[in-house]
C-alpha positions in Angstrom: 0.2 0.0 -0.2 2.8 2.5 0.0 2.7 3.0 -3.9 -1.0 4.4 -3.3 -0.2 6.4 -0.3 2.0 8.1 -2.5 -0.6 8.8 -5.3 -2.9 10.2 -2.8 -0.4 11.8 -1.3 0.4 13.4 -5.3 -3.3 14.4 -5.8 -3.6 16.2 -2.2 0.1 18.3 -3.5 -1.5 18.6 -7.0 -5.0 19.9 -5.2 -3.1 22.5 -2.8 -0.9 24.1 -5.4 -3.7 24.2 -7.7 -5.5 26.2 -5.0 -2.9 29.1 -4.2 -2.4 29.1 -7.7 -5.9 31.0 -7.9 -5.4 33.0 -4.5 -1.7 34.1 -6.7 -3.6 35.1 -9.8 -6.7 36.2 -8.2 -4.2 39.0 -6.4 -2.6 39.9 -9.0 -6.5 41.0 -11.0 -6.2 43.3 -8.3 -3.4 44.1 -8.2 -4.5 45.5 -12.0 -7.2 47.6 -10.7 -6.7 51.3 -10.9 -4.6 53.0 -8.3 -6.5 56.9 -8.9 -10.2 57.4 -10.6 -10.6 60.1 -13.2 -10.6 62.6 -11.1 -6.6 61.6 -10.1 -7.8 60.6 -6.6 -6.9 57.4 -5.0 -8.7 54.5 -4.8 -8.3 51.3 -2.2 -6.3 48.8 -2.2 -7.0 45.3 -1.5 -4.7 42.7 0.0 -5.5 38.4 -0.1 -3.5 37.9 3.4 -5.0 34.2 3.6 -7.5 31.3 2.4 -9.2 29.0 4.7 -10.0 25.9 3.1 -11.9 23.1 4.3 -11.4 19.6 2.1 -13.7 16.0 2.1 -12.2 13.6 0.5 -13.4 9.4 -0.4 -9.8 7.5 -1.5 -11.2 4.3 -2.5 -8.1 1.2 -3.2 -8.4 -1.0 -6.2 -6.3 -2.7 -7.9 -4.7 -3.1 -11.7 -5.1 -5.1 -14.1 -1.6 -6.2 -14.1 -1.8 -6.7 -10.1 -0.9 -3.5 -8.7 -2.2 -1.1 -5.7 -4.2 1.8 -7.1 -5.9 4.8 -5.4 -8.6 7.2 -6.0 -9.1 10.1 -5.2 -12.3 12.5 -5.2 -15.1 14.3 -3.5 -16.8 13.4 -1.1 -20.8 14.5 -1.5 -22.8 15.4 0.9 -24.6 12.5 2.7 -22.4 9.9 0.6 -23.0 6.6 0.8 -19.7 5.5 -0.8 -17.7 2.7 -0.2 -14.6 4.1 0.0 -11.8 2.3 2.1 -11.2 6.0 4.2 -13.4 9.4 4.8 -11.5 12.6 5.5 -11.8 16.3 5.9 -8.6 18.3 5.6 -9.0 21.6 6.8 -6.0 24.4 6.9 -5.3 27.7 5.2 -3.0 29.1 2.7 -1.2 32.2 5.0 0.7 34.6 2.4 3.8 35.6 2.5 4.0 39.5 4.1 5.8 42.5 1.4 8.7 42.8 2.8 10.0 39.5 5.0 7.6 41.0 7.8 9.7 44.9 8.3 7.7 47.4 8.7 7.0 49.0 4.9 7.6 52.0 3.1 5.2 55.0 2.9 5.1 56.9 0.2 3.1 61.0 1.1 2.7 63.0 -2.1 0.6 66.4 -2.1 0.4 69.2 -5.5 0.3 72.4 -5.4 -1.7 73.9 -8.3 0.4 76.1 -10.8 1.6 78.8 -10.2 3.0 80.9 -13.2 3.5 77.5 -14.6 5.1 75.9 -10.9 3.4 73.1 -8.9 4.8 72.6 -5.6 5.3 68.1 -4.6 5.6 67.9 -0.8 6.5 64.8 -0.2 6.9 63.2 3.0 8.2 59.1 3.7 7.6 57.3 7.2 6.6 53.6 6.9 4.2 50.8 8.5 5.8 51.6 12.5 5.2 55.1 12.1 8.7 56.6 11.7 10.3 59.4 9.3 12.6 57.8 7.2 15.3 60.0 6.4 18.5 60.7 3.8 15.8 57.8 2.4 16.5 58.2 -1.9 13.6 58.7 -3.6 12.2 58.4 -7.7 10.3 60.3 -9.1 9.2 59.7 -12.9 6.2 61.1 -14.9 3.0 58.1 -15.9 1.9 59.5 -19.7 -0.5 56.3 -20.1 -2.1 57.8 -17.2 -1.8 61.2 -16.6 -3.8 60.7 -20.4 -6.0 58.9 -19.5 -7.2 61.4 -16.8 -6.4 63.8 -19.3 -8.8 62.5 -21.4 -11.5 62.8 -19.1 -11.8 65.9 -18.2 -12.2 67.0 -22.2 -8.8 67.1 -22.8 -8.2 65.2 -26.2 -4.9 66.6 -27.6 -2.5 64.7 -24.3 0.9 64.6 -25.3 3.0 66.3 -23.1 5.2 69.8 -25.1 9.0 69.0 -23.7 9.0 72.1 -21.1 6.1 70.1 -18.9 8.5 67.9 -16.6 9.8 67.5 -13.7 12.5 69.1 -11.8 14.1 66.7 -9.8 13.8 62.8 -10.9 16.0 61.9 -8.1 15.4 62.9 -4.0 17.0 62.4 -1.1 14.3 62.4 2.4 16.1 65.2 5.3 16.0 64.3 9.0 11.9 64.5 8.8 11.5 62.0 6.1 10.1 65.3 4.2 11.6 66.4 0.5 10.3 68.5 -2.3 10.7 69.5 -5.5 8.4 71.2 -8.0 6.3 69.9 -11.8 7.2 72.5 -14.3 5.2 73.3 -16.7 5.3 74.5 -20.0 3.0 77.1 -20.8 1.6 76.0 -23.8 0.2 72.3 -23.0 -3.2 72.1 -22.6 -4.6 74.0 -18.7 -7.5 71.6 -18.0 -5.3 68.5 -18.0 -2.9 66.7 -16.0 -0.1 64.6 -14.9 0.4 62.3 -12.8 3.3 62.5 -11.0 5.5 58.3 -9.9 7.4 58.5 -5.9 8.7 54.9 -5.9 11.2 54.0 -3.1 12.1 50.0 -4.9 8.5 47.9 -5.4 6.7 50.4 -3.4 5.2 53.9 -5.2 2.5 56.6 -4.5 0.8 58.8 -6.8 -0.6 61.9 -7.3 -2.4 64.1 -10.2 -1.1 67.6 -10.6 -3.9 70.3 -12.2 -2.6 72.2 -15.6 -5.0 74.8 -15.1 -3.1 78.2 -13.5 -4.5 79.5 -11.0 -4.1 82.4 -9.0 
């Protein structure tokens, strides 16, 4: 019966791996969801922390034509009158590996000011999930042209190509002792007034976004 037991073990392993893959694919689908609404406001982001499961199986052993024992594994039906050799219930929890291996994760807050004379101030604060401010923390800034076009189109702006004069004053920043850093988005005077530019601040795989309106104020 050793071969029979091994066959059952392999079948259960494949079932558990399939469930884990399903959880992973669901999280990947959630990660593809938009992070900003058409107005540039952040949307909720969801994480699957774990999956509890209960599996009821019937195991029936038979003998093949060659005389070898074969184990047949099937999902148990409610109020089953099966002649299975073993009725088993397996329960457990699939736990997602925490991001950052359980260490505090960086959090970036980006506040964008209005377009005043072709300059929109950007103020950034970096903390972590433990509430600590991160001093001397390098930051990378980029403009997401795809999201900028999408948000601009939602405001009725069809000519959404970013002009060369619309750019970040700094692409790399380092936070001060209070975990803060500042820079600005420089706005080309000919850029569409009701358009939007999405600025992305990143620390490795962690990022935050801010939508900057190009319409001049003041």
